N, C-alpha and C positions, 0 to 999 in steps of 0.2 A: 591431499588429505589434510594437511595442516591449514591450508587456506580455507577449506570447508569448515573446519573446527573454529577457526578464527571468525569467520562470517557468522557462524551459529552463535558464538559467544558474544560477538559485538551486536548482533541483532537482538539479543535477549532470549531467554529460554521461556518456553510456554509453561513455566512452572505453575502448577496448580490451576492451569487454564487462564492465567492472567495474560492480558494483552501487553506485549513488551513495548517499551518506548523506543522510537526510532533514534538511533545514534550514529550508524554508519551505513548509509544507503548504498554506497558503492560496494561494500562487502556483501550486503544483502542481495543486491542485484547480481553480483558475480555468482552467488550460490543459488539463486532462484530458478535457474534453468528456464523451462517453459511455463513457469507459474507466474501469474501477475502478482504485483505487490499492492496490497490493500493497506491504505493508511487512513486511520480515523484522525482527522484534524479536530482537536478538542480544546477546551479551556478548563482550568482547574475547578471552578465553581459553576459549571454548566450542568444543570440537572438532566437535560436532554442527552448530553454527551455520555453521562453515566448510564442512562437507559440503553443507548445504543451499545455501549461497551458491555454492560452487565447482563442485559436481556438478549442480546443477539450475538455479538462477536465472541465473548468469552465462552458461551455455550457451544458455539461452533468449534472453538479450539478444543474444548473438553470432549466433544463427540469424536474427534479424530477423523471425521469424514472429509475434512477440508485440507488435511495435511499435504496431500498430493495435488491439490487444486489451486491453492493461493497461499502467499506469505502474508501474515497479518501483523500490523504494527499500529501504534498510536503516536501522535505527535501533539504535545500540549504547546499550543502557539504562545502561551503566556509563561512558559517555563523559564525563559531567559538563558537556557543552556543550548549552546550551538551544537550542530550536528554536522556530520560529513554528508554532503550531497551526492547525487548520482555521479557527478563529475569528479568527486574526490575532494573538492574544496569545502572549507568550512562555511556554513550558512546559519544565520539566526532563524529560529522558528517563525518569527513574524515575516521575514523575507521569503521563506519557503512558502508560507501561506499566500503571500502577495503574488508570488510567481504563478499560482494557480487561481488567482482572483477570488480567494476565499474571504468572504465577509461575514458568514454565518457559521456557527458551530452548533452541532457537529456537521462536518462535511466529510464524506467518505470518498477517497480517491482510489481508482484502480489504475495502476501505472505499469508500464513496461520497464525493462531493465535500464533503459536510457532516460527514464523519468517522463516519458510521453504518456499523456492520458489515453487510455484504451476505451473508456466509456465516459459518458457524461457523469460528472460527480453526483453523488446522492447528497442533497443539501437539506439539512434540518431533519425533523422527525414529525412530519405532519400526519402520517397514517401508520401508527404502530401496528395495527392489525395486519397490514400488508408489507411491512418493512422487511421481514425475513424473505419474502418472495422477491422483493425488489433487489435485495442483496444477492440472492442466489442467481437471479437473472443477470445482474451486472457481472458477477464472477464468471458465469458461463460465457457471456459475451467477451469479456476481457481475455479469458483463456483461448477462445476461438480466434480472436484477433491476433494473439501472439503466435498461435500455431499456423495461421494463414500467412503471417509475415515470414515465418521460418520456412514455409514451403515455396514462397514466391521468389523466383530467382532475381538476382540483381540485374538491372538493365545492362545490356551489352553496350560497350563503347565502340564506336566505329572510328577507325583511323581516317583522318582527312587526307585527301591527296589523290 
């Protein structure tokens, strides 16, 4: 119970529908269960990042329809404030973005609890009319990938000899 509360507080609260800043990905991952982790990698003065956040992600939070489907966070790659990565080690936002080969903002990642990409990233905002559908499809694919991984038994090891 205390660990869940700690993860909730460290991830940020969906207060007023705002997209919380990523601070402790290890805690978020521990609490996500079978939900994928969505991270909008943004920059402070990026107008397209603001559109993705304000027109798509924050309304999704406010609707409540995604609470059981996905954990949503944002990461400002130019914030200069380090965060705790999926492995528990501190990482700079620029290094986190580089790990996923992000060169354009906004980029939306859908990740498993180990930080593994579950779907191809959504890069930029070239088609706002269809972006909501692209997000929904990516969230569904990521959720299905996590559930499939949970159902797939680990390979058996055979003893040599």
